[in-house]
C-alpha positions as CSV (number, residue, x, y, z in Angstrom):
1,X,7.7,1.5,-1.9
2,X,8.2,-0.7,-4.9
3,X,7.9,-4.4,-4.2
4,X,11.0,-5.3,-6.3
5,X,13.0,-2.8,-4.1
6,X,11.5,-4.1,-0.9
7,X,11.6,-7.8,-1.6
8,X,15.2,-8.5,-0.7
9,X,14.8,-6.5,2.5
10,X,11.7,-8.5,3.4
11,X,13.5,-11.8,2.6
12,X,16.3,-10.8,5.0
13,X,13.7,-10.2,7.7
14,X,12.1,-13.5,7.0
15,X,15.4,-15.2,7.5
16,X,16.2,-13.3,10.8
17,X,12.8,-14.1,12.3
18,X,11.9,-17.4,10.6
19,X,8.7,-16.0,9.2
20,X,6.3,-17.8,6.9
21,X,5.8,-15.6,3.8
22,X,2.7,-17.7,2.8
23,X,0.9,-16.6,5.9
24,X,1.9,-12.9,5.2
25,X,0.4,-13.3,1.7
26,X,-2.8,-14.9,3.2
27,X,-3.1,-12.0,5.7
28,X,-2.8,-9.5,2.8
29,X,-5.5,-11.4,0.8
30,X,-7.8,-11.4,3.8
31,X,-7.3,-7.7,4.5
32,X,-7.9,-7.0,0.8
33,X,-11.2,-8.9,0.9
34,X,-12.4,-7.1,4.0
35,X,-11.6,-3.6,2.5
36,X,-12.9,-4.3,-1.0
37,X,-15.8,-1.9,-0.4
38,X,-13.6,0.9,0.9
39,X,-12.3,3.4,-1.6
40,X,-8.8,4.2,-0.5
41,X,-8.2,7.2,-2.7
42,X,-10.0,9.9,-0.5
43,X,-8.1,8.5,2.5
44,X,-4.8,8.6,0.8
45,X,-5.5,12.1,-0.3
46,X,-6.3,13.1,3.3
47,X,-3.1,11.3,4.4
48,X,-1.0,13.3,2.0
49,X,-2.6,16.6,3.0
50,X,-2.1,15.8,6.7
51,X,1.7,15.2,6.3
52,X,3.0,17.3,3.3
53,X,5.1,20.3,4.4
54,X,4.2,19.7,8.1
55,X,6.4,18.9,11.1
56,X,5.5,15.3,12.0
57,X,6.1,13.5,15.4
58,X,6.2,9.7,15.1
59,X,5.5,8.2,18.5
60,X,6.8,4.7,19.3
61,X,5.6,2.9,22.4
62,X,9.0,2.9,24.1
63,X,9.4,3.8,27.8
64,X,10.6,7.3,27.0
65,X,7.4,8.3,25.2
66,X,5.7,10.0,28.1
67,X,8.7,12.2,28.9
68,X,9.1,13.1,25.2
69,X,5.4,14.0,24.7
70,X,5.4,16.2,27.8
71,X,8.5,18.0,26.4
72,X,6.9,18.4,22.9
73,X,3.8,20.0,24.5
74,X,6.1,22.8,25.7
75,X,7.2,23.8,22.2
76,X,5.9,27.0,20.8
77,X,4.8,25.2,17.6
78,X,3.0,22.4,19.5
79,X,-0.4,23.2,18.0
80,X,1.1,22.8,14.5
81,X,2.7,19.4,15.0
82,X,1.2,16.3,13.4
83,X,1.2,13.3,15.8
84,X,1.5,9.8,14.4
85,X,1.0,6.8,16.8
86,X,2.7,3.5,16.3
87,X,0.0,1.2,17.6
88,X,-0.1,1.3,21.4
89,X,1.4,4.8,21.6
90,X,-2.1,6.0,20.9
91,X,-2.9,5.2,24.5
92,X,-0.3,7.6,25.9
93,X,-1.4,10.3,23.5
94,X,-5.0,10.0,24.7
95,X,-3.9,10.0,28.3
96,X,-1.9,13.2,27.7
97,X,-4.8,14.9,25.8
98,X,-2.4,15.1,22.9
99,X,-3.7,15.1,19.3
100,X,-3.4,11.9,17.3
101,X,-3.6,12.4,13.5
102,X,-2.5,9.0,12.2
103,X,-2.3,5.5,13.7
104,X,-0.2,2.7,12.2
105,X,-1.1,-0.6,13.8
106,X,-1.1,-4.3,13.5
107,X,-3.9,-4.3,16.2
108,X,-1.7,-5.2,19.2
109,X,-2.5,-2.0,21.0
110,X,-5.6,-1.1,23.1
111,X,-8.4,-1.4,20.6
112,X,-10.7,0.8,22.6
113,X,-8.1,3.6,22.4
114,X,-7.5,3.0,18.7
115,X,-11.3,3.3,18.1
116,X,-11.5,6.4,20.2
117,X,-8.7,8.1,18.3
118,X,-10.3,7.3,15.0
119,X,-13.6,8.6,16.2
120,X,-11.7,11.8,17.0
121,X,-10.5,12.0,13.4
122,X,-7.3,10.0,13.3
123,X,-6.5,8.2,10.0
124,X,-6.0,4.5,10.6
125,X,-3.6,2.2,8.7
126,X,-4.1,-1.5,9.6
127,X,-1.3,-3.9,8.9
128,X,-1.7,-7.5,7.9
129,X,0.8,-10.2,8.7
130,X,0.8,-13.9,9.4
131,X,0.3,-13.6,13.1
132,X,-2.7,-11.3,13.2
133,X,-5.2,-12.8,10.8
134,X,-7.7,-13.7,13.6
135,X,-7.6,-10.0,14.8
136,X,-8.0,-8.8,11.2
137,X,-11.1,-11.0,10.7
138,X,-12.7,-10.0,14.0
139,X,-11.8,-6.3,14.2
140,X,-11.4,-4.7,10.7
141,X,-15.1,-5.1,9.7
142,X,-16.0,-2.8,12.6
143,X,-13.4,-0.1,12.0
144,X,-15.0,1.7,9.1
145,X,-12.9,3.6,6.6
146,X,-9.3,2.4,7.0
147,X,-6.3,1.8,4.9
148,X,-4.5,-1.6,4.7
149,X,-0.8,-2.2,4.7
150,X,1.4,-5.2,4.0
151,X,5.0,-6.4,4.1
152,X,4.6,-8.5,1.0
153,X,3.5,-7.7,-2.5
154,X,0.6,-5.2,-2.4
155,X,-2.9,-5.4,-3.8
156,X,-5.4,-2.8,-5.0
157,X,-6.6,-2.3,-1.4
158,X,-3.6,-3.1,0.7
159,X,-0.5,-0.9,0.3
160,X,3.2,-1.4,0.6
161,X,5.0,1.6,2.2
162,X,7.9,-0.3,3.6
163,X,8.8,-1.0,7.2
164,X,8.2,-4.0,9.4
165,X,7.3,-3.0,12.9
166,X,4.6,-0.4,13.5
167,X,7.2,2.3,14.4
168,X,9.5,2.0,11.4
169,X,6.6,1.4,9.1
170,X,5.1,4.7,10.4
171,X,8.4,6.3,9.3
172,X,8.2,4.9,5.8
173,X,4.6,6.1,5.5
174,X,5.4,9.6,6.6
175,X,8.5,10.0,4.4
176,X,6.4,9.1,1.4
177,X,4.4,12.3,1.7
178,X,7.2,14.9,1.9
179,X,6.9,16.3,5.5
180,X,8.8,19.4,6.5
181,X,10.6,17.4,9.2
182,X,10.3,14.4,11.4
183,X,10.7,13.9,15.2
184,X,11.0,10.4,16.6
185,X,9.6,10.2,20.1
186,X,9.5,7.1,22.3
187,X,11.7,5.2,19.8
188,X,14.1,3.7,22.4
189,X,15.4,0.6,20.6
190,X,16.6,-0.7,24.0
191,X,16.0,-3.8,26.1
192,X,12.9,-2.3,27.9
193,X,9.5,-2.3,26.2
194,X,7.0,0.5,27.0
195,X,3.9,-0.6,28.8
196,X,1.7,0.9,26.0
197,X,2.9,-1.8,23.6
198,X,0.6,-4.4,25.1
199,X,-2.7,-3.6,27.0
200,X,-2.0,-6.5,29.4
201,X,1.1,-4.7,30.9
202,X,0.8,-2.1,33.7
203,X,4.5,-1.3,33.7
204,X,7.4,-1.3,31.3
205,X,8.9,-4.7,30.8
206,X,12.0,-6.5,29.7
207,X,12.0,-7.3,26.0
208,X,11.9,-11.0,25.1
209,X,14.5,-12.3,22.7
210,X,12.3,-12.1,19.6
211,X,11.3,-8.6,20.5
212,X,15.0,-7.6,20.7
213,X,15.5,-8.9,17.1
214,X,12.5,-6.9,16.0
215,X,13.9,-3.8,17.6
216,X,17.2,-4.4,15.8
217,X,15.3,-4.7,12.5
218,X,13.4,-1.5,13.2
219,X,16.6,0.4,14.0
220,X,18.2,-0.9,10.8
221,X,15.2,0.0,8.7
222,X,14.9,3.5,10.1
223,X,18.6,4.2,9.8
224,X,18.6,3.0,6.1
225,X,15.5,5.1,5.4
226,X,16.9,8.4,6.8
227,X,20.3,7.7,5.2
228,X,18.6,8.0,1.8
229,X,16.3,10.9,2.4
230,X,17.0,14.6,2.7
231,X,14.1,15.1,5.1
232,X,15.4,16.7,8.4
233,X,14.8,14.4,11.4
234,X,15.5,14.3,15.1
235,X,15.5,11.2,17.3
236,X,14.7,12.2,20.9
237,X,17.1,10.8,23.4
238,X,16.1,7.8,25.4
239,X,15.3,8.3,29.1
240,X,16.7,5.8,31.7
241,X,13.9,3.9,33.4
242,X,13.6,2.3,36.8
243,X,9.9,1.5,36.8
244,X,10.2,-1.9,35.0
245,X,8.1,-5.0,35.8
246,X,8.8,-8.6,35.2
């Protein structure tokens, strides 16, 4: 994604969520410094090889994810699917003994599960923004070979694919590398948040107001993305939930 093309979209998000762009820039600079010794080119090449001409499943952490993954495991081409986890969705994939080939995260998910999946071979893209600099400082040095992502102007070590939340950013990453098709699983965009989004939750929970705005932004970004691409895609239908906590 070209920064000039992305900038007005980002500025609209800043307005809708009252973000501080200076902090996003600081997070990008921090992530750049921490990844300065990591050569991104081999990882980018691996990422492209993983996605190009493949059927890719992008897993959001919505409450329908478990049902969707179980359904996908019944497909005849299940072994050929590439699974991408948006942050906490990695926990469900591990629980279901499902492959995880790529994780797109701002480090809100279960870090032990993220590390386990990367040890199993998943490519890891860590996102920097104004609210997660402490986590970046603490966690990124121990993650090994990872890619960095940003929502502001990119650097030589931190890349701009587009997208804002982990789920829609995963969509932007995947479409960059010409997949055969895309399936969106666990992307509910509703008022209930999947328990995998935050390790502190044991059940699905009502989305707070700010989260609802983020889900609206994610929906807008994904809709815009797929409107301008010719990549075939399917959004799996949301499943009504009753197991919702406070």
